N, C-alpha and C positions, 0 to 999 in steps of 0.2 A: 379439837382440842380437850381432854379430860381434864379434871379439877385439880387432878395432882400435878400436871404439866402448866398450871399456869404460869404465864412470866410476869415476874415481878419487876418494874424499875425502879432504878437506883436515882431521884431527882439530886444526890448529893446533899441530904439532910445535914450528913455530917458536918459540913463546913458551915453551915447558917447559924447565926446568931439569934434565931429564933426560935423558939419550940415547935411550931407548928406551921407547915406549909401555908395555912390559911393567914396566917400573922404576917408572914413576909410577902405574900400576895397582896394584902391591905395596904399594907407599908410601901411597897413600891408604887402601887395606884397614887398613894396620899402623895411620893416624891414626886412621881411625873406631873399631877394636877399642882404642884407649888411650882415645879419648872415652867409648864406650860402658861401658868398665870403670869411669872415673873418675865418668861419673853413675850409674851401678849401685851404687858403692862410698859417694857423695856422700847418698845418700836411704834 
């Protein structure tokens, strides 16, 4: 595949409330950690 035919994937960034995918990924990890901690201490 030549450079002109490079496939670009749309990750749906237009629907995101964050400016970049990196911020979105970090916030998802933080929320997952909070939920996992809450579940761990609730049982």
